[in-house]
C-alpha positions in Angstrom: 0.0 -0.2 0.3 1.2 3.7 -0.9 1.9 5.8 1.9 -0.1 8.9 3.3 2.4 11.4 2.4 0.5 14.7 3.3 -4.1 15.3 4.0 -4.7 18.3 3.6 -8.2 19.5 4.7 -10.6 22.6 3.7 -13.0 23.6 5.8 -16.5 23.7 4.6 -18.1 26.8 4.6 -21.3 26.3 5.6 -22.9 24.0 8.6 -24.7 21.7 6.8 -23.8 17.8 6.6 -20.4 18.3 4.7 -17.5 19.6 7.2 -14.8 19.8 5.0 -12.9 18.6 2.0 -9.9 16.9 1.9 -7.2 16.0 -0.1 -4.7 12.9 0.1 -1.0 12.5 -1.0 0.2 9.2 -1.6 4.2 8.6 -1.7 4.2 11.8 -2.6 3.3 11.0 -6.4 -0.2 10.9 -6.3 -2.4 13.8 -4.9 -6.2 12.5 -4.5 -8.9 15.3 -4.5 -12.2 15.5 -3.7 -12.8 13.4 -0.3 -15.7 14.7 1.5 -15.7 14.7 5.6 -19.5 14.3 6.1 -21.5 14.5 9.8 -24.5 11.7 9.3 -26.8 10.2 12.4 -23.5 7.9 13.1 -21.2 10.6 13.3 -18.7 11.6 11.0 -17.3 9.8 7.9 -15.6 10.3 4.7 -16.8 9.6 1.3 -14.5 9.3 -1.7 -14.3 12.0 -5.1 -17.5 10.5 -6.8 -19.9 11.7 -9.8 -22.7 12.0 -10.7 -24.5 9.3 -12.8 -27.7 9.9 -15.5 -30.0 8.3 -13.4 -29.3 10.2 -10.1 -27.3 8.0 -8.5 -23.0 8.4 -7.7 -20.1 6.3 -8.7 -16.4 6.6 -6.9 -13.9 7.9 -9.3 -11.2 7.0 -7.1 -11.6 4.3 -4.6 -9.1 1.5 -2.2 -8.6 -1.3 -2.9 -9.0 -3.2 -0.1 -10.8 -2.4 3.4 -7.9 -1.9 5.2 -6.9 0.5 2.6 -9.8 2.4 3.0 -9.5 2.4 6.7 -5.7 4.2 6.6 -7.3 7.0 4.1 -10.2 7.3 6.1 -8.4 7.6 9.3 -5.6 10.4 8.3 -8.5 12.3 7.2 -10.2 12.0 10.4 -7.1 12.5 12.4 -6.2 15.9 11.3 -9.8 17.2 10.3 -10.0 16.5 14.5 -7.0 18.3 14.9 -8.2 21.9 13.0 -11.7 21.5 14.8 
């Protein structure tokens, strides 16, 4: 798995469900933008970058290939978000 070398948090300007946007750098070689920190009924969670399809559903543009990789990214983003709040 690639190492997460940087996480940037950009606070949302409104008081809605989206609390912040994030970008993650992998191995100082790739940057993934468009992650969202959201607050739902069960607390904070992170959504991967996605696009809206014609039928109204969403499709991830980027997503981790394993549960472990997803947890690593989500934990890094939430940790950085909590540091800034």
